[in-house]
N, CA, C and O atoms as a Maestro MAE file, in Angstrom:
{
 s_m_m2io_version
 :::
 2.0.0
}

f_m_ct {
 s_m_title
 :::
 protein
 m_atom[236] {
  # First column is atom index #
  i_m_mmod_type
  r_m_x_coord
  r_m_y_coord
  r_m_z_coord
  i_m_residue_number
  s_m_chain_name
  s_m_pdb_residue_name
  s_m_pdb_atom_name
  i_m_atomic_number
  :::
  1 25 -14.371 29.405 -9.282 1 A "MET " " N  " 7
  2 3 -15.034 28.252 -8.716 1 A "MET " " CA " 6
  3 2 -14.089 27.046 -8.808 1 A "MET " " C  " 6
  4 15 -13.472 26.810 -9.846 1 A "MET " " O  " 8
  5 25 -13.987 26.311 -7.745 2 A "THR " " N  " 7
  6 3 -13.131 25.138 -7.692 2 A "THR " " CA " 6
  7 2 -13.975 23.890 -7.858 2 A "THR " " C  " 6
  8 15 -14.982 23.710 -7.174 2 A "THR " " O  " 8
  9 25 -13.555 23.036 -8.771 3 A "LYS " " N  " 7
  10 3 -14.247 21.770 -8.970 3 A "LYS " " CA " 6
  11 2 -13.755 20.777 -7.919 3 A "LYS " " C  " 6
  12 15 -12.555 20.683 -7.661 3 A "LYS " " O  " 8
  13 25 -14.677 20.045 -7.320 4 A "THR " " N  " 7
  14 3 -14.287 19.047 -6.331 4 A "THR " " CA " 6
  15 2 -14.208 17.675 -6.994 4 A "THR " " C  " 6
  16 15 -14.941 17.376 -7.936 4 A "THR " " O  " 8
  17 25 -13.324 16.873 -6.489 5 A "TYR " " N  " 7
  18 3 -13.126 15.531 -7.019 5 A "TYR " " CA " 6
  19 2 -13.398 14.515 -5.914 5 A "TYR " " C  " 6
  20 15 -12.982 14.688 -4.768 5 A "TYR " " O  " 8
  21 25 -14.095 13.472 -6.281 6 A "SER " " N  " 7
  22 3 -14.329 12.387 -5.344 6 A "SER " " CA " 6
  23 2 -13.044 11.578 -5.209 6 A "SER " " C  " 6
  24 15 -12.345 11.339 -6.195 6 A "SER " " O  " 8
  25 25 -12.745 11.168 -4.013 7 A "GLN " " N  " 7
  26 3 -11.541 10.365 -3.784 7 A "GLN " " CA " 6
  27 2 -11.866 9.326 -2.720 7 A "GLN " " C  " 6
  28 15 -12.276 9.670 -1.612 7 A "GLN " " O  " 8
  29 25 -11.686 8.083 -3.053 8 A "TRP " " N  " 7
  30 3 -11.893 6.981 -2.118 8 A "TRP " " CA " 6
  31 2 -10.541 6.347 -1.848 8 A "TRP " " C  " 6
  32 15 -9.814 6.000 -2.779 8 A "TRP " " O  " 8
  33 25 -10.200 6.195 -0.557 9 A "GLU " " N  " 7
  34 3 -8.894 5.644 -0.227 9 A "GLU " " CA " 6
  35 2 -8.989 4.626 0.891 9 A "GLU " " C  " 6
  36 15 -9.851 4.702 1.766 9 A "GLU " " O  " 8
  37 25 -8.078 3.676 0.835 10 A "ARG " " N  " 7
  38 3 -7.890 2.713 1.924 10 A "ARG " " CA " 6
  39 2 -6.385 2.625 2.131 10 A "ARG " " C  " 6
  40 15 -5.618 2.504 1.176 10 A "ARG " " O  " 8
  41 25 -5.978 2.688 3.387 11 A "VAL " " N  " 7
  42 3 -4.550 2.667 3.711 11 A "VAL " " CA " 6
  43 2 -4.273 1.497 4.653 11 A "VAL " " C  " 6
  44 15 -4.989 1.280 5.631 11 A "VAL " " O  " 8
  45 25 -3.228 0.757 4.335 12 A "ALA " " N  " 7
  46 3 -2.768 -0.313 5.215 12 A "ALA " " CA " 6
  47 2 -1.415 0.097 5.775 12 A "ALA " " C  " 6
  48 15 -0.552 0.579 5.041 12 A "ALA " " O  " 8
  49 25 -1.236 -0.092 7.061 13 A "TYR " " N  " 7
  50 3 0.025 0.191 7.731 13 A "TYR " " CA " 6
  51 2 0.638 -1.154 8.121 13 A "TYR " " C  " 6
  52 15 0.015 -1.936 8.838 13 A "TYR " " O  " 8
  53 25 1.844 -1.421 7.654 14 A "VAL " " N  " 7
  54 3 2.502 -2.687 7.925 14 A "VAL " " CA " 6
  55 2 3.764 -2.415 8.728 14 A "VAL " " C  " 6
  56 15 4.661 -1.702 8.277 14 A "VAL " " O  " 8
  57 25 3.824 -2.988 9.918 15 A "GLN " " N  " 7
  58 3 5.003 -2.804 10.765 15 A "GLN " " CA " 6
  59 2 6.144 -3.653 10.232 15 A "GLN " " C  " 6
  60 15 6.003 -4.864 10.063 15 A "GLN " " O  " 8
  61 25 7.268 -3.015 9.971 16 A "LEU " " N  " 7
  62 3 8.493 -3.686 9.545 16 A "LEU " " CA " 6
  63 2 9.492 -3.593 10.693 16 A "LEU " " C  " 6
  64 15 9.246 -2.862 11.652 16 A "LEU " " O  " 8
  65 25 10.612 -4.311 10.623 17 A "PRO " " N  " 7
  66 3 11.564 -4.279 11.747 17 A "PRO " " CA " 6
  67 2 12.046 -2.876 12.132 17 A "PRO " " C  " 6
  68 15 12.214 -2.594 13.319 17 A "PRO " " O  " 8
  69 25 12.270 -1.999 11.161 18 A "HIS " " N  " 7
  70 3 12.802 -0.668 11.481 18 A "HIS " " CA " 6
  71 2 12.011 0.456 10.830 18 A "HIS " " C  " 6
  72 15 12.509 1.575 10.705 18 A "HIS " " O  " 8
  73 25 10.788 0.170 10.416 19 A "ALA " " N  " 7
  74 3 9.981 1.181 9.723 19 A "ALA " " CA " 6
  75 2 8.533 0.720 9.668 19 A "ALA " " C  " 6
  76 15 8.197 -0.382 10.099 19 A "ALA " " O  " 8
  77 25 7.689 1.581 9.131 20 A "VAL " " N  " 7
  78 3 6.296 1.242 8.859 20 A "VAL " " CA " 6
  79 2 6.065 1.471 7.373 20 A "VAL " " C  " 6
  80 15 6.397 2.532 6.844 20 A "VAL " " O  " 8
  81 25 5.497 0.477 6.701 21 A "ALA " " N  " 7
  82 3 5.171 0.622 5.276 21 A "ALA " " CA " 6
  83 2 3.732 1.090 5.157 21 A "ALA " " C  " 6
  84 15 2.852 0.594 5.861 21 A "ALA " " O  " 8
  85 25 3.493 2.036 4.274 22 A "TYR " " N  " 7
  86 3 2.153 2.514 3.971 22 A "TYR " " CA " 6
  87 2 1.797 2.002 2.587 22 A "TYR " " C  " 6
  88 15 2.492 2.297 1.615 22 A "TYR " " O  " 8
  89 25 0.728 1.243 2.492 23 A "ILE " " N  " 7
  90 3 0.254 0.753 1.201 23 A "ILE " " CA " 6
  91 2 -1.102 1.403 0.978 23 A "ILE " " C  " 6
  92 15 -2.026 1.199 1.765 23 A "ILE " " O  " 8
  93 25 -1.226 2.185 -0.093 24 A "VAL " " N  " 7
  94 3 -2.408 3.009 -0.301 24 A "VAL " " CA " 6
  95 2 -3.127 2.615 -1.576 24 A "VAL " " C  " 6
  96 15 -2.522 2.526 -2.645 24 A "VAL " " O  " 8
  97 25 -4.439 2.378 -1.449 25 A "LEU " " N  " 7
  98 3 -5.318 2.205 -2.596 25 A "LEU " " CA " 6
  99 2 -6.078 3.511 -2.744 25 A "LEU " " C  " 6
  100 15 -6.748 3.943 -1.807 25 A "LEU " " O  " 8
  101 25 -5.989 4.134 -3.886 26 A "SER " " N  " 7
  102 3 -6.650 5.411 -4.134 26 A "SER " " CA " 6
  103 2 -7.492 5.291 -5.396 26 A "SER " " C  " 6
  104 15 -6.984 4.933 -6.459 26 A "SER " " O  " 8
  105 25 -8.790 5.594 -5.273 27 A "SER " " N  " 7
  106 3 -9.714 5.474 -6.403 27 A "SER " " CA " 6
  107 2 -10.478 6.771 -6.600 27 A "SER " " C  " 6
  108 15 -10.763 7.484 -5.638 27 A "SER " " O  " 8
  109 25 -10.803 7.070 -7.826 28 A "ARG " " N  " 7
  110 3 -11.533 8.309 -8.125 28 A "ARG " " CA " 6
  111 2 -13.026 8.210 -7.834 28 A "ARG " " C  " 6
  112 15 -13.686 9.228 -7.626 28 A "ARG " " O  " 8
  113 25 -13.569 6.979 -7.818 29 A "ASP " " N  " 7
  114 3 -14.997 6.833 -7.549 29 A "ASP " " CA " 6
  115 2 -15.257 5.560 -6.756 29 A "ASP " " C  " 6
  116 15 -14.405 4.675 -6.674 29 A "ASP " " O  " 8
  117 25 -16.437 5.487 -6.180 30 A "HIS " " N  " 7
  118 3 -16.781 4.372 -5.304 30 A "HIS " " CA " 6
  119 2 -16.799 3.044 -6.051 30 A "HIS " " C  " 6
  120 15 -16.389 2.027 -5.491 30 A "HIS " " O  " 8
  121 25 -17.257 3.026 -7.285 31 A "ALA " " N  " 7
  122 3 -17.308 1.788 -8.064 31 A "ALA " " CA " 6
  123 2 -15.903 1.214 -8.264 31 A "ALA " " C  " 6
  124 15 -15.694 0.012 -8.104 31 A "ALA " " O  " 8
  125 25 -14.945 2.071 -8.612 32 A "SER " " N  " 7
  126 3 -13.556 1.609 -8.784 32 A "SER " " CA " 6
  127 2 -12.981 1.134 -7.464 32 A "SER " " C  " 6
  128 15 -12.263 0.136 -7.409 32 A "SER " " O  " 8
  129 25 -13.300 1.853 -6.408 33 A "TYR " " N  " 7
  130 3 -12.827 1.471 -5.075 33 A "TYR " " CA " 6
  131 2 -13.320 0.075 -4.721 33 A "TYR " " C  " 6
  132 15 -12.541 -0.765 -4.270 33 A "TYR " " O  " 8
  133 25 -14.593 -0.173 -4.922 34 A "GLN " " N  " 7
  134 3 -15.152 -1.490 -4.607 34 A "GLN " " CA " 6
  135 2 -14.539 -2.575 -5.482 34 A "GLN " " C  " 6
  136 15 -14.249 -3.672 -5.004 34 A "GLN " " O  " 8
  137 25 -14.343 -2.272 -6.757 35 A "LYS " " N  " 7
  138 3 -13.780 -3.252 -7.687 35 A "LYS " " CA " 6
  139 2 -12.349 -3.612 -7.313 35 A "LYS " " C  " 6
  140 15 -11.957 -4.773 -7.438 35 A "LYS " " O  " 8
  141 25 -11.566 -2.648 -6.859 36 A "ASP " " N  " 7
  142 3 -10.135 -2.852 -6.625 36 A "ASP " " CA " 6
  143 2 -9.755 -3.136 -5.171 36 A "ASP " " C  " 6
  144 15 -8.626 -3.550 -4.909 36 A "ASP " " O  " 8
  145 25 -10.658 -2.926 -4.232 37 A "SER " " N  " 7
  146 3 -10.279 -3.069 -2.820 37 A "SER " " CA " 6
  147 2 -9.903 -4.510 -2.471 37 A "SER " " C  " 6
  148 15 -9.118 -4.725 -1.548 37 A "SER " " O  " 8
  149 25 -10.436 -5.487 -3.175 38 A "GLY " " N  " 7
  150 3 -10.054 -6.875 -2.934 38 A "GLY " " CA " 6
  151 2 -8.590 -7.120 -3.251 38 A "GLY " " C  " 6
  152 15 -7.949 -7.955 -2.613 38 A "GLY " " O  " 8
  153 25 -8.055 -6.401 -4.231 39 A "ALA " " N  " 7
  154 3 -6.639 -6.554 -4.595 39 A "ALA " " CA " 6
  155 2 -5.745 -6.137 -3.430 39 A "ALA " " C  " 6
  156 15 -4.701 -6.751 -3.210 39 A "ALA " " O  " 8
  157 25 -6.130 -5.118 -2.688 40 A "LEU " " N  " 7
  158 3 -5.346 -4.693 -1.525 40 A "LEU " " CA " 6
  159 2 -5.359 -5.794 -0.464 40 A "LEU " " C  " 6
  160 15 -4.328 -6.088 0.139 40 A "LEU " " O  " 8
  161 25 -6.510 -6.395 -0.240 41 A "GLN " " N  " 7
  162 3 -6.601 -7.489 0.731 41 A "GLN " " CA " 6
  163 2 -5.696 -8.647 0.323 41 A "GLN " " C  " 6
  164 15 -5.003 -9.218 1.165 41 A "GLN " " O  " 8
  165 25 -5.696 -8.994 -0.954 42 A "GLU " " N  " 7
  166 3 -4.859 -10.093 -1.437 42 A "GLU " " CA " 6
  167 2 -3.375 -9.759 -1.304 42 A "GLU " " C  " 6
  168 15 -2.571 -10.619 -0.945 42 A "GLU " " O  " 8
  169 25 -3.018 -8.518 -1.594 43 A "LEU " " N  " 7
  170 3 -1.632 -8.094 -1.433 43 A "LEU " " CA " 6
  171 2 -1.181 -8.265 0.011 43 A "LEU " " C  " 6
  172 15 -0.087 -8.766 0.270 43 A "LEU " " O  " 8
  173 25 -2.022 -7.849 0.947 44 A "LEU " " N  " 7
  174 3 -1.644 -7.925 2.355 44 A "LEU " " CA " 6
  175 2 -1.498 -9.371 2.826 44 A "LEU " " C  " 6
  176 15 -0.699 -9.645 3.722 44 A "LEU " " O  " 8
  177 25 -2.241 -10.284 2.249 45 A "LYS " " N  " 7
  178 3 -2.122 -11.697 2.616 45 A "LYS " " CA " 6
  179 2 -0.769 -12.275 2.199 45 A "LYS " " C  " 6
  180 15 -0.270 -13.211 2.824 45 A "LYS " " O  " 8
  181 25 -0.181 -11.719 1.150 46 A "THR " " N  " 7
  182 3 1.058 -12.270 0.617 46 A "THR " " CA " 6
  183 2 2.276 -11.389 0.889 46 A "THR " " C  " 6
  184 15 3.386 -11.731 0.482 46 A "THR " " O  " 8
  185 25 2.082 -10.270 1.564 47 A "PHE " " N  " 7
  186 3 3.180 -9.332 1.830 47 A "PHE " " CA " 6
  187 2 4.174 -9.970 2.801 47 A "PHE " " C  " 6
  188 15 3.784 -10.439 3.871 47 A "PHE " " O  " 8
  189 25 5.436 -9.989 2.436 48 A "ILE " " N  " 7
  190 3 6.481 -10.472 3.338 48 A "ILE " " CA " 6
  191 2 7.649 -9.489 3.317 48 A "ILE " " C  " 6
  192 15 7.898 -8.810 2.321 48 A "ILE " " O  " 8
  193 25 8.342 -9.435 4.418 49 A "TYR " " N  " 7
  194 3 9.524 -8.592 4.531 49 A "TYR " " CA " 6
  195 2 10.745 -9.436 4.200 49 A "TYR " " C  " 6
  196 15 10.924 -10.526 4.743 49 A "TYR " " O  " 8
  197 25 11.563 -8.938 3.327 50 A "LEU " " N  " 7
  198 3 12.820 -9.609 2.984 50 A "LEU " " CA " 6
  199 2 13.966 -8.809 3.589 50 A "LEU " " C  " 6
  200 15 14.159 -7.637 3.268 50 A "LEU " " O  " 8
  201 25 14.710 -9.447 4.454 51 A "GLU " " N  " 7
  202 3 15.854 -8.777 5.092 51 A "GLU " " CA " 6
  203 2 16.904 -8.470 4.038 51 A "GLU " " C  " 6
  204 15 17.315 -9.367 3.302 51 A "GLU " " O  " 8
  205 25 17.350 -7.213 3.949 52 A "PRO " " N  " 7
  206 3 18.391 -6.882 2.970 52 A "PRO " " CA " 6
  207 2 19.676 -7.626 3.302 52 A "PRO " " C  " 6
  208 15 20.049 -7.761 4.467 52 A "PRO " " O  " 8
  209 25 20.339 -8.099 2.273 53 A "LYS " " N  " 7
  210 3 21.620 -8.783 2.458 53 A "LYS " " CA " 6
  211 2 22.738 -7.776 2.252 53 A "LYS " " C  " 6
  212 15 22.730 -7.021 1.280 53 A "LYS " " O  " 8
  213 25 23.683 -7.766 3.151 54 A "LEU " " N  " 7
  214 3 24.813 -6.854 3.027 54 A "LEU " " CA " 6
  215 2 25.740 -7.337 1.922 54 A "LEU " " C  " 6
  216 15 26.047 -8.524 1.812 54 A "LEU " " O  " 8
  217 25 26.167 -6.400 1.122 55 A "ASP " " N  " 7
  218 3 27.166 -6.708 0.107 55 A "ASP " " CA " 6
  219 2 28.497 -6.948 0.824 55 A "ASP " " C  " 6
  220 15 28.901 -6.137 1.657 55 A "ASP " " O  " 8
  221 25 29.163 -8.019 0.520 56 A "GLN " " N  " 7
  222 3 30.408 -8.372 1.186 56 A "GLN " " CA " 6
  223 2 31.469 -7.285 1.078 56 A "GLN " " C  " 6
  224 15 32.348 -7.204 1.936 56 A "GLN " " O  " 8
  225 25 31.409 -6.451 0.051 57 A "GLN " " N  " 7
  226 3 32.426 -5.414 -0.154 57 A "GLN " " CA " 6
  227 2 32.141 -4.169 0.672 57 A "GLN " " C  " 6
  228 15 32.976 -3.265 0.704 57 A "GLN " " O  " 8
  229 25 31.010 -4.086 1.332 58 A "GLN " " N  " 7
  230 3 30.660 -2.888 2.098 58 A "GLN " " CA " 6
  231 2 31.134 -2.935 3.551 58 A "GLN " " C  " 6
  232 15 30.763 -2.054 4.326 58 A "GLN " " O  " 8
  233 25 31.916 -3.896 3.942 59 A "HIS " " N  " 7
  234 3 32.381 -4.006 5.338 59 A "HIS " " CA " 6
  235 2 33.390 -2.969 5.664 59 A "HIS " " C  " 6
  236 15 33.882 -2.920 6.792 59 A "HIS " " O  " 8
  :::
 }
 m_bond[235] {
  # First column is bond index #
  i_m_from
  i_m_to
  i_m_order
  :::
  1 1 2 1
  2 2 3 1
  3 3 4 2
  4 3 5 1
  5 5 6 1
  6 6 7 1
  7 7 8 2
  8 7 9 1
  9 9 10 1
  10 10 11 1
  11 11 12 2
  12 11 13 1
  13 13 14 1
  14 14 15 1
  15 15 16 2
  16 15 17 1
  17 17 18 1
  18 18 19 1
  19 19 20 2
  20 19 21 1
  21 21 22 1
  22 22 23 1
  23 23 24 2
  24 23 25 1
  25 25 26 1
  26 26 27 1
  27 27 28 2
  28 27 29 1
  29 29 30 1
  30 30 31 1
  31 31 32 2
  32 31 33 1
  33 33 34 1
  34 34 35 1
  35 35 36 2
  36 35 37 1
  37 37 38 1
  38 38 39 1
  39 39 40 2
  40 39 41 1
  41 41 42 1
  42 42 43 1
  43 43 44 2
  44 43 45 1
  45 45 46 1
  46 46 47 1
  47 47 48 2
  48 47 49 1
  49 49 50 1
  50 50 51 1
  51 51 52 2
  52 51 53 1
  53 53 54 1
  54 54 55 1
  55 55 56 2
  56 55 57 1
  57 57 58 1
  58 58 59 1
  59 59 60 2
  60 59 61 1
  61 61 62 1
  62 62 63 1
  63 63 64 2
  64 63 65 1
  65 65 66 1
  66 66 67 1
  67 67 68 2
  68 67 69 1
  69 69 70 1
  70 70 71 1
  71 71 72 2
  72 71 73 1
  73 73 74 1
  74 74 75 1
  75 75 76 2
  76 75 77 1
  77 77 78 1
  78 78 79 1
  79 79 80 2
  80 79 81 1
  81 81 82 1
  82 82 83 1
  83 83 84 2
  84 83 85 1
  85 85 86 1
  86 86 87 1
  87 87 88 2
  88 87 89 1
  89 89 90 1
  90 90 91 1
  91 91 92 2
  92 91 93 1
  93 93 94 1
  94 94 95 1
  95 95 96 2
  96 95 97 1
  97 97 98 1
  98 98 99 1
  99 99 100 2
  100 99 101 1
  101 101 102 1
  102 102 103 1
  103 103 104 2
  104 103 105 1
  105 105 106 1
  106 106 107 1
  107 107 108 2
  108 107 109 1
  109 109 110 1
  110 110 111 1
  111 111 112 2
  112 111 113 1
  113 113 114 1
  114 114 115 1
  115 115 116 2
  116 115 117 1
  117 117 118 1
  118 118 119 1
  119 119 120 2
  120 119 121 1
  121 121 122 1
  122 122 123 1
  123 123 124 2
  124 123 125 1
  125 125 126 1
  126 126 127 1
  127 127 128 2
  128 127 129 1
  129 129 130 1
  130 130 131 1
  131 131 132 2
  132 131 133 1
  133 133 134 1
  134 134 135 1
  135 135 136 2
  136 135 137 1
  137 137 138 1
  138 138 139 1
  139 139 140 2
  140 139 141 1
  141 141 142 1
  142 142 143 1
  143 143 144 2
  144 143 145 1
  145 145 146 1
  146 146 147 1
  147 147 148 2
  148 147 149 1
  149 149 150 1
  150 150 151 1
  151 151 152 2
  152 151 153 1
  153 153 154 1
  154 154 155 1
  155 155 156 2
  156 155 157 1
  157 157 158 1
  158 158 159 1
  159 159 160 2
  160 159 161 1
  161 161 162 1
  162 162 163 1
  163 163 164 2
  164 163 165 1
  165 165 166 1
  166 166 167 1
  167 167 168 2
  168 167 169 1
  169 169 170 1
  170 170 171 1
  171 171 172 2
  172 171 173 1
  173 173 174 1
  174 174 175 1
  175 175 176 2
  176 175 177 1
  177 177 178 1
  178 178 179 1
  179 179 180 2
  180 179 181 1
  181 181 182 1
  182 182 183 1
  183 183 184 2
  184 183 185 1
  185 185 186 1
  186 186 187 1
  187 187 188 2
  188 187 189 1
  189 189 190 1
  190 190 191 1
  191 191 192 2
  192 191 193 1
  193 193 194 1
  194 194 195 1
  195 195 196 2
  196 195 197 1
  197 197 198 1
  198 198 199 1
  199 199 200 2
  200 199 201 1
  201 201 202 1
  202 202 203 1
  203 203 204 2
  204 203 205 1
  205 205 206 1
  206 206 207 1
  207 207 208 2
  208 207 209 1
  209 209 210 1
  210 210 211 1
  211 211 212 2
  212 211 213 1
  213 213 214 1
  214 214 215 1
  215 215 216 2
  216 215 217 1
  217 217 218 1
  218 218 219 1
  219 219 220 2
  220 219 221 1
  221 221 222 1
  222 222 223 1
  223 223 224 2
  224 223 225 1
  225 225 226 1
  226 226 227 1
  227 227 228 2
  228 227 229 1
  229 229 230 1
  230 230 231 1
  231 231 232 2
  232 231 233 1
  233 233 234 1
  234 234 235 1
  235 235 236 2
  :::
 }
}
């Protein structure tokens, strides 16, 4: 017999210049999901892309 596990997830897809970022909130139960889902919203409000700077020696 296989035991089943509850899993609550929310995924945000963020378009970057040359890729897509996946930010995943994964919770074992609905109560944790509700408690933590606001943190994902806050993260997305402050998410910024920082362009990598080339090291001068890599030319």
